[in-house]
C-alpha positions in Angstrom: 132.4 -254.3 -126.4 129.4 -255.0 -124.2 126.1 -253.5 -123.9 124.5 -253.1 -120.8 120.4 -253.0 -121.2 118.5 -251.7 -117.9 116.4 -253.8 -116.1 115.3 -252.3 -113.3 112.1 -250.8 -112.8 112.6 -247.4 -111.8 115.4 -247.2 -114.5 112.9 -248.5 -117.1 110.4 -245.9 -116.4 112.8 -243.1 -116.3 114.1 -244.3 -119.7 110.6 -244.5 -121.1 109.8 -241.1 -119.5 112.8 -239.5 -121.5 112.2 -240.8 -124.4 108.5 -239.7 -124.4 109.1 -236.2 -123.8 111.7 -236.2 -126.1 109.6 -237.5 -128.9 106.4 -234.9 -127.8 107.1 -231.7 -127.4 103.3 -231.0 -126.5 104.2 -233.5 -123.4 107.2 -231.2 -122.1 104.9 -228.5 -122.2 102.5 -230.3 -120.2 105.2 -231.6 -117.5 106.7 -227.9 -117.4 103.3 -226.3 -116.9 102.9 -228.8 -114.2 106.1 -228.2 -112.0 105.6 -224.5 -112.3 101.9 -224.5 -111.1 102.8 -226.9 -108.2 106.1 -225.2 -107.7 103.8 -221.8 -107.4 101.2 -223.2 -105.1 103.7 -224.7 -102.6 105.2 -221.0 -102.7 102.2 -219.2 -102.0 100.9 -221.2 -99.2 104.3 -221.4 -97.6 104.3 -217.5 -97.7 100.3 -216.9 -96.8 101.1 -219.3 -93.5 104.1 -216.9 -92.2 101.8 -213.8 -92.8 98.9 -215.6 -90.5 101.2 -216.8 -88.1 102.7 -213.6 -88.0 99.5 -211.6 -87.0 98.8 -211.1 -83.3 95.7 -212.6 -82.3 92.8 -209.8 -81.0 90.5 -210.8 -77.9 
């Protein structure tokens, strides 16, 4: 049975990232924290911009 080796750059990057996260639980915590923080930031901006647009402009 033949073994296929990943030679594509993006595949190698993905595989190495997975290996890093599996080997280093602190890396998982950091990546998760960044993902949650970024998601919260973008959601807050989305909702705050909607509220600013809904306010009538007083002259």
